[in-house]
C-alpha positions, 0 to 999 in steps of 0.5 A: 590381887589384880585390879579389875578393869571395866571390861572384866566387870562388864564380863562378870555382869554379863555372865551373871545375867546369863546364869541367874536372869534379870529377875533374880539378880536384884534379890542376890544383890540384896542378900549380899548387901545384908551379908556384908552389913552383918559381917561389918557389924560383927567385926566392929563389935569384936573390935569394940570389945577388944578396945574395952578389954585394953582400957579396963586392964589394970597395970 
């Protein structure tokens, strides 16, 4: 995946402002942050479960 430079990020922000408007963007950012946080917690829980299974497995 190519790296995004400053110009590309600026263009994405500009287009987002045009599409959603300045009032809607903070709400979208909060929703995206909550979604990422929930995903992170869920994947961490899965990894913890896998670690517990490996420790408890009798040899």
